[in-house]
Backbone as CSV, one residue per row, in Angstrom:
resi,resn,N_x,N_y,N_z,CA_x,CA_y,CA_z,C_x,C_y,C_z
1,MET,-57.118,-130.414,-50.469,-57.031,-130.842,-51.632,-56.192,-131.700,-52.093
2,PRO,-56.324,-133.084,-52.856,-55.739,-134.142,-53.056,-54.042,-133.386,-53.682
3,GLU,-52.899,-133.701,-53.382,-51.925,-134.015,-53.990,-51.725,-134.659,-55.453
4,ILE,-51.258,-134.094,-56.590,-51.025,-134.570,-57.537,-50.061,-134.572,-58.183
5,PHE,-49.518,-135.120,-59.185,-48.240,-135.233,-60.061,-48.430,-134.952,-61.513
6,VAL,-47.596,-134.175,-62.299,-48.114,-134.333,-63.958,-46.449,-134.347,-64.066
7,ASN,-46.671,-135.128,-64.951,-45.174,-135.154,-66.158,-44.854,-134.000,-66.763
8,GLY,-43.761,-133.687,-66.156,-43.205,-132.077,-66.583,-42.119,-132.395,-67.649
9,PRO,-41.371,-131.436,-68.034,-40.014,-131.556,-69.249,-38.717,-132.094,-68.539
10,GLU,-38.939,-131.494,-67.011,-37.628,-131.720,-66.106,-38.242,-132.890,-64.685
11,GLY,-38.651,-133.720,-65.194,-39.443,-134.784,-64.364,-41.152,-134.483,-63.540
12,ARG,-41.807,-134.690,-62.693,-42.574,-134.684,-62.035,-42.279,-133.134,-61.654
13,ILE,-44.337,-132.564,-61.782,-44.360,-131.741,-60.885,-44.991,-131.616,-60.293
14,GLN,-45.113,-131.021,-58.876,-46.345,-131.386,-57.873,-47.480,-130.157,-57.583
15,GLY,-48.220,-130.842,-58.052,-49.586,-129.832,-57.166,-50.852,-130.297,-56.720
16,ARG,-51.779,-129.249,-56.256,-52.854,-129.493,-55.386,-53.946,-129.693,-56.605
17,TYR,-54.757,-130.813,-56.318,-55.895,-130.083,-57.257,-57.333,-130.208,-56.716
18,ARG,-58.247,-128.979,-57.156,-59.496,-129.263,-56.405,-60.908,-129.639,-57.156
19,PRO,-61.157,-129.807,-57.454,-62.417,-130.208,-58.482,-63.592,-129.762,-58.791
20,GLY,-64.036,-129.239,-59.463,-65.304,-128.313,-59.331,-66.589,-129.063,-58.796
21,GLY,-66.756,-130.218,-59.335,-67.770,-130.767,-58.995,-68.800,-131.286,-59.979
22,ARG,-68.785,-130.651,-60.848,-69.696,-130.653,-62.163,-68.803,-131.359,-63.582
23,PRO,-69.074,-132.096,-64.269,-68.380,-132.649,-65.731,-68.208,-131.627,-66.447
24,ASP,-68.777,-130.438,-66.510,-68.165,-129.059,-67.050,-68.558,-128.054,-66.297
25,SER,-67.246,-128.188,-65.465,-66.224,-127.495,-64.418,-65.946,-126.616,-65.112
26,PRO,-65.852,-124.845,-65.317,-64.478,-124.328,-65.759,-63.779,-124.717,-65.214
27,ILE,-62.565,-124.596,-65.864,-60.633,-125.184,-65.098,-59.932,-123.748,-65.216
28,VAL,-59.052,-123.921,-63.908,-58.514,-122.776,-63.618,-56.724,-123.329,-63.227
29,LEU,-55.735,-122.257,-63.431,-54.266,-123.072,-63.714,-53.748,-121.794,-62.410
30,LEU,-52.913,-121.831,-61.055,-52.720,-120.832,-60.568,-51.208,-121.033,-60.727
31,LEU,-50.371,-120.062,-60.884,-48.705,-119.780,-60.467,-48.656,-119.322,-59.215
32,HIS,-47.329,-119.687,-58.972,-46.918,-118.589,-57.646,-45.561,-118.001,-57.900
33,PRO,-45.423,-117.504,-56.971,-44.442,-115.913,-57.123,-43.249,-116.497,-57.060
34,HIS,-42.217,-115.787,-57.050,-40.333,-116.454,-57.812,-39.904,-117.676,-56.674
35,PRO,-39.422,-118.485,-56.996,-39.423,-119.735,-56.524,-38.062,-119.336,-55.688
36,GLN,-37.232,-118.371,-56.321,-35.721,-118.012,-55.516,-36.132,-117.124,-54.286
37,TYR,-36.997,-116.514,-54.138,-37.506,-115.795,-53.157,-38.677,-116.496,-52.075
38,GLY,-38.750,-117.832,-52.431,-39.530,-118.488,-51.398,-40.974,-118.710,-51.694
39,GLY,-41.410,-118.277,-53.035,-42.959,-118.600,-53.884,-42.849,-120.430,-54.096
40,THR,-44.306,-120.389,-53.618,-44.591,-121.559,-53.397,-45.871,-121.927,-53.475
41,MET,-46.823,-123.045,-54.038,-48.097,-123.509,-54.413,-49.058,-122.713,-53.499
42,ASN,-48.101,-122.596,-52.172,-49.054,-122.613,-50.596,-48.656,-120.970,-50.364
43,ASN,-48.378,-120.002,-51.295,-48.851,-118.482,-50.875,-49.764,-118.452,-50.648
44,LYS,-50.257,-117.678,-49.630,-51.473,-116.948,-49.651,-52.015,-115.910,-50.268
45,VAL,-51.675,-115.433,-51.321,-52.515,-115.039,-52.505,-52.802,-115.977,-53.215
46,VAL,-51.867,-116.942,-53.523,-52.640,-117.911,-54.474,-53.469,-118.542,-54.014
47,TYR,-53.543,-118.743,-52.697,-54.440,-119.901,-51.772,-55.976,-119.066,-51.882
48,ALA,-55.881,-117.649,-51.703,-56.934,-116.742,-51.398,-57.519,-116.546,-53.050
49,MET,-56.709,-117.166,-54.002,-57.332,-116.995,-55.590,-57.814,-118.133,-55.721
50,GLN,-57.356,-119.479,-55.270,-58.261,-120.976,-55.635,-59.274,-120.650,-54.464
51,GLN,-59.429,-120.029,-53.215,-60.740,-120.093,-53.011,-61.718,-119.654,-53.258
52,ALA,-61.049,-118.464,-54.373,-61.958,-117.535,-54.937,-62.938,-117.843,-56.159
53,PHE,-61.790,-118.829,-56.673,-62.193,-119.898,-57.558,-63.233,-120.656,-57.556
54,GLY,-62.839,-121.960,-56.536,-63.497,-122.646,-56.184,-64.914,-122.410,-56.015
55,SER,-64.813,-120.933,-55.312,-66.423,-120.926,-54.904,-67.127,-120.513,-55.749
56,HIS,-66.600,-120.510,-57.213,-67.586,-120.345,-58.263,-67.092,-121.300,-59.211
57,GLY,-67.237,-122.603,-58.930,-67.615,-123.640,-59.341,-66.417,-124.484,-60.383
58,PHE,-65.080,-123.572,-60.296,-64.060,-123.986,-61.088,-63.497,-125.432,-60.281
59,SER,-62.692,-126.403,-61.448,-61.453,-126.929,-60.863,-60.734,-126.317,-60.954
60,VAL,-59.515,-126.286,-60.019,-58.265,-125.679,-59.475,-57.095,-126.253,-59.500
61,LEU,-56.230,-125.996,-60.280,-54.970,-126.650,-59.922,-53.793,-125.404,-59.547
62,ARG,-53.453,-125.893,-58.230,-52.079,-124.795,-58.432,-50.920,-125.778,-58.237
63,ILE,-49.815,-125.265,-58.960,-48.755,-125.848,-58.785,-47.348,-125.403,-58.653
64,ASN,-46.221,-126.473,-58.196,-45.043,-125.884,-57.621,-44.142,-125.905,-58.741
65,PHE,-43.607,-124.780,-59.255,-42.461,-124.931,-60.556,-41.266,-125.601,-60.333
66,ARG,-40.785,-125.980,-61.112,-39.649,-127.141,-61.116,-38.771,-126.730,-59.620
67,GLY,-37.965,-127.486,-59.003,-37.110,-126.995,-57.973,-37.887,-126.602,-56.558
68,VAL,-39.076,-126.226,-56.655,-39.988,-126.100,-55.688,-40.527,-126.827,-54.977
69,GLY,-40.515,-127.357,-53.807,-41.141,-128.754,-53.251,-40.848,-130.114,-53.387
70,ARG,-41.761,-130.774,-54.089,-41.282,-132.014,-54.094,-41.066,-132.317,-56.180
71,SER,-41.640,-130.683,-56.880,-41.301,-130.907,-58.092,-39.777,-130.999,-58.596
72,GLN,-39.547,-131.326,-59.371,-38.072,-132.154,-59.669,-37.814,-130.772,-60.924
73,GLY,-36.047,-131.154,-60.850,-35.435,-129.687,-61.599,-35.443,-128.755,-61.229
74,THR,-34.698,-127.542,-61.546,-34.270,-126.398,-60.829,-34.273,-125.409,-61.752
75,PHE,-34.488,-123.941,-60.440,-34.929,-122.704,-61.377,-33.940,-122.520,-62.746
76,ASP,-35.056,-122.099,-63.947,-34.788,-121.846,-65.094,-35.311,-120.556,-65.764
77,ASN,-35.003,-119.559,-64.471,-35.320,-117.708,-64.838,-36.618,-118.142,-65.785
78,GLY,-37.601,-118.846,-66.102,-38.652,-118.372,-66.710,-39.189,-119.451,-67.671
79,GLN,-38.133,-119.991,-68.474,-38.216,-120.854,-69.567,-38.642,-121.673,-69.192
80,GLY,-37.688,-122.547,-67.941,-38.466,-123.698,-67.813,-39.874,-123.981,-66.967
81,GLU,-40.117,-122.389,-66.432,-41.031,-122.418,-65.526,-42.495,-122.296,-66.452
82,LEU,-42.262,-121.528,-67.950,-43.577,-121.837,-68.518,-43.874,-122.794,-69.310
83,SER,-42.909,-123.717,-69.276,-42.724,-125.298,-69.881,-43.895,-125.946,-68.626
84,ASP,-43.104,-125.822,-67.630,-43.952,-126.267,-66.336,-45.639,-125.987,-66.385
85,ALA,-45.666,-124.628,-66.524,-47.388,-124.661,-66.352,-48.027,-124.722,-67.857
86,ALA,-46.863,-125.039,-69.128,-47.930,-125.607,-70.436,-48.224,-127.100,-70.174
87,ALA,-47.601,-127.962,-69.295,-47.825,-129.033,-68.823,-48.631,-129.433,-68.659
88,ALA,-49.043,-128.398,-67.382,-49.752,-128.843,-66.120,-51.426,-128.083,-66.474
89,LEU,-51.327,-127.478,-67.563,-52.458,-126.736,-68.114,-53.044,-128.192,-69.301
90,ASP,-52.041,-128.606,-69.909,-52.339,-130.092,-70.767,-52.825,-131.053,-69.813
91,TRP,-52.393,-131.013,-68.872,-53.052,-132.145,-67.512,-54.481,-131.792,-67.343
92,LEU,-54.711,-130.369,-67.006,-55.272,-130.080,-66.534,-56.928,-130.055,-67.149
93,GLN,-56.582,-129.621,-68.708,-57.547,-129.975,-69.572,-58.011,-131.555,-70.162
94,ASN,-57.124,-132.240,-70.097,-57.086,-133.841,-70.553,-57.845,-134.499,-68.820
95,PHE,-57.793,-133.850,-67.953,-58.564,-134.672,-66.827,-60.042,-133.897,-67.065
96,ASN,-59.824,-132.623,-67.664,-61.310,-132.080,-67.342,-62.156,-131.638,-69.060
97,PRO,-61.960,-133.034,-69.968,-61.974,-132.482,-71.358,-63.756,-132.048,-71.400
98,ASN,-64.336,-131.723,-70.541,-65.599,-131.197,-71.206,-65.822,-129.540,-70.437
99,GLY,-64.769,-128.642,-69.667,-64.452,-127.950,-68.903,-65.192,-126.886,-69.813
100,ALA,-66.302,-126.287,-68.953,-66.715,-125.091,-69.871,-66.067,-124.275,-69.432
101,GLY,-65.170,-123.640,-70.057,-64.084,-122.640,-69.800,-62.775,-122.573,-69.467
102,CYS,-61.744,-122.110,-69.602,-60.362,-121.854,-69.252,-60.203,-120.765,-68.664
103,TRP,-59.259,-120.881,-67.681,-58.365,-119.343,-67.110,-57.439,-119.804,-66.663
104,ILE,-56.451,-118.689,-66.329,-55.400,-118.673,-65.569,-55.007,-117.281,-64.688
105,GLY,-54.447,-117.720,-63.732,-54.009,-116.581,-62.865,-52.768,-116.614,-61.805
106,GLY,-51.672,-115.876,-61.594,-50.910,-115.442,-61.274,-50.879,-114.796,-60.223
107,PHE,-49.505,-114.452,-59.308,-49.226,-113.882,-58.578,-47.373,-113.583,-58.760
108,SER,-47.628,-112.373,-58.914,-46.057,-111.440,-59.087,-45.355,-112.674,-60.328
109,PHE,-44.024,-113.113,-59.651,-42.973,-113.733,-60.826,-44.483,-114.924,-61.661
110,GLY,-45.615,-115.395,-60.781,-46.351,-115.960,-61.437,-47.291,-115.672,-62.420
111,ALA,-47.486,-114.473,-62.479,-47.959,-113.914,-62.937,-47.732,-113.301,-64.471
112,TRP,-46.014,-113.087,-64.568,-45.465,-112.862,-65.638,-45.709,-114.051,-66.251
113,ILE,-45.268,-115.635,-65.741,-45.521,-116.615,-66.557,-46.947,-116.757,-67.028
114,ALA,-48.021,-116.670,-66.006,-49.063,-116.373,-66.975,-49.586,-116.260,-68.008
115,MET,-48.989,-114.903,-67.835,-49.575,-113.635,-69.279,-49.005,-114.699,-70.688
116,GLN,-47.459,-114.808,-70.540,-47.186,-116.014,-71.197,-47.586,-116.873,-71.669
117,VAL,-48.359,-117.793,-70.795,-49.445,-119.052,-71.501,-50.125,-118.304,-71.930
118,LEU,-50.958,-117.386,-71.706,-52.168,-116.958,-72.058,-51.648,-116.623,-73.606
119,MET,-50.727,-115.873,-73.988,-50.179,-115.817,-75.163,-50.050,-116.887,-76.187
120,ARG,-49.978,-118.081,-75.902,-49.624,-119.136,-76.542,-50.722,-119.965,-76.337
121,ARG,-51.611,-119.696,-75.549,-53.062,-120.783,-74.934,-54.358,-120.070,-75.907
122,PRO,-54.713,-119.938,-76.881,-55.824,-119.047,-77.352,-57.379,-119.824,-76.389
123,GLU,-56.989,-121.279,-76.376,-58.650,-121.669,-75.424,-58.898,-120.652,-74.391
124,ILE,-57.671,-119.986,-73.737,-57.986,-119.428,-72.302,-58.966,-118.151,-72.416
125,ASP,-59.791,-118.209,-71.819,-60.928,-117.127,-71.721,-60.551,-115.616,-71.248
126,GLY,-60.050,-116.024,-69.871,-59.787,-114.995,-68.748,-58.965,-115.246,-68.153
127,PHE,-57.619,-114.272,-67.446,-57.021,-113.784,-66.680,-57.221,-113.216,-65.170
128,ILE,-56.484,-113.501,-64.634,-56.155,-113.137,-62.814,-54.490,-112.831,-62.882
129,ALA,-54.466,-111.378,-62.927,-52.592,-110.937,-62.678,-52.806,-110.264,-61.742
130,ILE,-51.865,-110.797,-60.336,-51.494,-110.076,-59.403,-50.460,-109.866,-59.372
131,SER,-50.523,-108.087,-58.509,-49.069,-107.599,-58.728,-47.742,-108.314,-59.907
132,PRO,-48.101,-107.941,-61.162,-47.186,-108.582,-62.136,-45.747,-107.710,-61.878
133,PRO,-44.729,-108.211,-62.233,-43.740,-107.309,-61.857,-43.424,-106.625,-63.072
134,ALA,-43.959,-105.418,-63.247,-43.841,-104.766,-64.591,-42.386,-103.489,-64.929
135,ASN,-41.521,-103.942,-63.528,-40.768,-103.134,-63.608,-39.362,-104.238,-63.199
136,LYS,-39.392,-105.319,-63.669,-38.522,-106.409,-63.736,-38.709,-107.447,-64.691
137,PHE,-39.629,-107.444,-65.131,-39.403,-108.313,-66.676,-40.043,-107.754,-67.792
138,ASP,-40.254,-108.294,-68.576,-40.810,-107.780,-69.938,-41.872,-108.156,-70.301
139,PHE,-42.899,-107.151,-70.335,-44.104,-107.442,-70.595,-44.719,-106.955,-71.909
140,THR,-43.908,-106.557,-72.734,-44.224,-106.267,-74.283,-44.471,-107.088,-75.067
141,PHE,-44.672,-108.635,-74.988,-45.405,-109.274,-75.472,-46.414,-109.419,-75.893
142,LEU,-47.333,-108.849,-74.900,-48.800,-108.608,-74.867,-49.000,-107.808,-75.892
143,ALA,-48.989,-108.063,-76.976,-49.233,-107.300,-77.763,-49.747,-107.736,-79.189
144,PRO,-51.218,-107.856,-79.463,-52.392,-107.058,-78.331,-52.102,-108.514,-77.393
145,CYS,-52.714,-108.056,-76.190,-53.597,-109.255,-75.212,-54.663,-109.787,-75.647
146,PRO,-54.921,-111.076,-75.533,-55.811,-111.918,-76.677,-57.221,-112.004,-75.639
147,SER,-57.316,-111.764,-74.275,-58.103,-112.194,-73.340,-58.490,-111.176,-72.321
148,SER,-59.409,-111.070,-71.846,-60.070,-109.770,-70.843,-59.557,-110.273,-69.194
149,GLY,-59.211,-109.604,-68.749,-58.907,-110.149,-67.393,-58.962,-108.853,-66.193
150,LEU,-58.705,-109.508,-64.969,-58.368,-108.047,-63.923,-56.913,-108.370,-63.478
151,VAL,-56.372,-107.244,-63.597,-55.410,-106.843,-62.851,-54.883,-105.985,-61.267
152,LEU,-54.623,-106.840,-60.104,-54.456,-106.058,-58.980,-53.694,-105.993,-58.827
153,HIS,-53.124,-105.034,-57.753,-51.480,-104.207,-57.366,-51.961,-103.992,-55.598
154,GLY,-50.624,-103.356,-55.012,-50.974,-103.497,-54.020,-50.408,-101.840,-54.189
155,GLY,-51.325,-100.876,-53.439,-51.079,-99.603,-53.616,-49.909,-98.482,-53.391
156,SER,-49.248,-99.784,-51.947,-47.929,-99.568,-51.381,-46.951,-100.448,-51.693
157,ASP,-46.565,-100.902,-52.748,-46.112,-102.203,-52.858,-44.647,-101.265,-52.918
158,GLU,-43.927,-102.103,-52.358,-42.290,-101.540,-51.871,-41.790,-102.265,-52.883
159,LEU,-41.805,-102.934,-53.845,-40.799,-103.827,-54.665,-41.387,-103.489,-55.829
160,VAL,-42.661,-103.555,-56.261,-43.081,-103.290,-57.808,-44.174,-101.956,-57.276
161,PRO,-43.653,-100.772,-57.943,-44.202,-99.421,-58.093,-44.999,-99.434,-58.501
162,GLU,-46.052,-98.817,-58.281,-48.109,-98.993,-58.302,-47.852,-98.411,-59.700
163,PRO,-47.159,-97.442,-60.219,-47.565,-96.537,-61.127,-46.975,-97.065,-62.400
164,GLU,-45.880,-98.419,-62.690,-45.524,-99.321,-63.622,-46.435,-100.031,-63.853
165,VAL,-47.486,-100.924,-63.081,-48.441,-101.632,-63.011,-49.629,-101.083,-63.875
166,ALA,-49.747,-99.772,-62.993,-50.843,-98.617,-63.427,-50.459,-98.835,-65.153
167,LYS,-49.502,-98.304,-65.586,-49.163,-97.866,-66.798,-49.340,-99.163,-67.328
168,LEU,-48.682,-100.674,-67.205,-49.237,-102.149,-68.051,-50.570,-101.444,-68.212
169,ALA,-51.447,-101.598,-67.460,-52.770,-101.957,-67.087,-53.420,-101.380,-67.864
170,ALA,-53.146,-99.572,-68.410,-53.803,-99.088,-68.844,-53.364,-99.491,-70.537
171,LYS,-52.324,-99.715,-70.775,-51.878,-100.326,-72.095,-52.222,-101.310,-72.438
172,LEU,-53.142,-102.182,-71.925,-53.914,-103.526,-72.039,-55.138,-103.022,-72.489
173,ALA,-55.906,-101.977,-71.580,-56.858,-102.200,-71.419,-57.602,-100.967,-72.671
174,HIS,-56.256,-100.487,-73.262,-56.955,-99.544,-75.076,-56.996,-100.529,-75.879
175,GLN,-56.683,-101.677,-75.538,-56.825,-103.041,-76.714,-57.989,-102.608,-77.027
176,ARG,-58.038,-103.475,-78.492,-60.147,-103.610,-79.119,-60.014,-104.741,-78.451
177,GLU,-61.871,-105.130,-78.360,-62.201,-106.102,-78.244,-62.009,-107.069,-76.705
178,ILE,-61.142,-106.237,-75.784,-61.224,-107.137,-74.826,-61.447,-105.905,-73.697
179,SER,-61.401,-106.435,-72.395,-61.650,-105.444,-71.604,-60.401,-105.675,-70.110
180,VAL,-59.938,-105.125,-69.899,-59.138,-105.135,-68.736,-59.354,-104.297,-67.739
181,GLU,-59.508,-104.893,-66.425,-59.875,-103.887,-65.151,-58.798,-103.764,-64.429
182,TYR,-58.679,-102.833,-64.244,-57.630,-102.482,-62.959,-57.576,-101.915,-61.206
183,HIS,-57.274,-102.301,-60.187,-57.810,-102.051,-58.823,-56.242,-102.133,-57.948
184,ALA,-55.861,-101.197,-57.335,-54.960,-100.765,-56.780,-55.235,-100.963,-55.221
185,ILE,-54.988,-101.361,-54.609,-55.864,-101.469,-52.766,-55.026,-100.707,-52.165
186,ALA,-55.458,-99.901,-51.406,-54.647,-98.946,-50.680,-54.181,-99.592,-49.686
187,GLY,-52.918,-99.301,-49.203,-52.014,-99.291,-47.965,-51.147,-101.150,-48.471
188,ALA,-52.003,-101.363,-49.693,-50.744,-102.899,-49.621,-49.337,-102.921,-49.898
189,ASP,-48.709,-104.086,-49.136,-47.953,-103.958,-49.582,-47.568,-104.804,-51.026
190,HIS,-46.238,-105.639,-50.903,-46.393,-106.425,-52.688,-46.980,-107.636,-51.928
191,PHE,-46.871,-108.343,-50.694,-47.371,-109.663,-50.100,-48.939,-109.404,-49.658
192,PHE,-49.149,-108.332,-49.759,-50.423,-108.144,-49.128,-51.190,-108.442,-47.719
193,ASN,-49.631,-107.827,-47.214,-49.989,-108.873,-45.345,-50.993,-107.862,-45.074
194,ASN,-52.061,-107.980,-44.328,-53.610,-107.607,-43.618,-54.251,-107.139,-44.900
195,HIS,-54.321,-107.536,-46.107,-54.846,-107.523,-47.126,-55.642,-108.501,-47.985
196,ILE,-55.108,-109.471,-47.313,-55.390,-110.684,-48.311,-57.340,-110.843,-48.792
197,ASP,-57.924,-110.078,-47.537,-59.565,-110.513,-47.664,-59.983,-109.333,-49.076
198,ALA,-59.045,-108.237,-49.382,-59.243,-107.036,-50.063,-58.996,-107.994,-51.601
199,VAL,-57.989,-109.229,-51.446,-57.754,-109.412,-52.751,-58.693,-110.776,-52.816
200,THR,-59.503,-111.614,-51.983,-60.212,-112.040,-52.345,-61.155,-111.328,-52.594
201,ASP,-62.164,-110.223,-51.946,-63.477,-109.727,-52.307,-62.783,-109.252,-53.823
202,HIS,-61.711,-108.679,-54.153,-61.960,-108.092,-55.661,-62.154,-108.866,-56.922
203,VAL,-61.498,-110.127,-56.544,-60.944,-111.795,-57.391,-62.845,-112.204,-57.642
204,GLU,-62.902,-111.689,-56.079,-64.883,-112.709,-56.163,-66.083,-111.639,-57.148
205,ASP,-65.661,-110.321,-56.867,-66.433,-109.904,-57.864,-66.466,-109.392,-59.030
206,TYR,-64.861,-109.878,-59.272,-64.799,-110.001,-60.781,-65.158,-111.195,-61.649
207,LEU,-65.347,-112.163,-60.961,-65.535,-113.647,-61.450,-67.012,-113.290,-60.970
208,SER,-67.678,-112.679,-60.084,-69.236,-112.946,-60.314,-69.793,-112.112,-61.571
209,ARG,-68.954,-111.304,-61.805,-69.642,-110.661,-62.894,-69.448,-110.924,-64.673
210,HIS,-68.342,-111.974,-64.476,-67.685,-112.781,-65.742,-68.045,-114.155,-65.628
211,VAL,-68.122,-114.778,-64.853,-68.484,-116.195,-64.883,-70.039,-116.579,-64.014
212,SER,-70.604,-117.563,-64.950,-71.697,-118.380,-63.848,-71.380,-119.742,-63.070
213,VAL,-72.138,-119.149,-61.534,-71.321,-119.967,-60.639,-72.352,-121.163,-61.010
214,ALA,-71.227,-122.342,-61.078,-71.776,-123.454,-61.517,-72.514,-124.030,-59.808
215,SER,-74.038,-124.716,-60.395,-74.947,-124.985,-59.546,-74.782,-126.708,-59.246
216,ASP,-74.771,-126.849,-58.278,-74.777,-128.389,-58.049,-75.657,-129.279,-58.372
217,SER,-76.763,-128.451,-58.893,-78.211,-129.372,-58.544,-78.193,-129.997,-60.213
């Protein structure tokens, strides 16, 4: 995947961009886990999401938040990272003005940021939130959640108790006019060690039911 740099509020934002191959390919922005605990855009869960979206014809952008890798700036407890994500989504939309759909995805801390972006950008059609840290961050801003999506979690998550995420997903699923699916992957820890294939399968299955696969013909 080619390396790209986006002009962000604190300087350049490093990313990896994979075009979908068509002028009207849908777009998706993917966000990584907590920068202060080793999270980067090369995280295996983020990469699994990229592979799943790519197989469904999406143009995919994953980025490093400020202070990670070759992105400039320093960690900002979520506020700055939200601005980084917004700038990256602007770049992705400007680079794909004819994109037939806009999605967002995130893992752990990245899921928290992704859901905040979702609330601020009405053009986003769907989301994938993996291991949203419902016990560590406030998700009450999702009132109501504006788009349908998928929530995945590890059934044996040692950092974010599964019942906390199940409760969040159930709350979102009860809202009108949207559909939120929730799946707990049995035996999986927070980082889905030895369960990455299950993550890919769930995302692939969800996209196959909600997105038309782009054809190169």
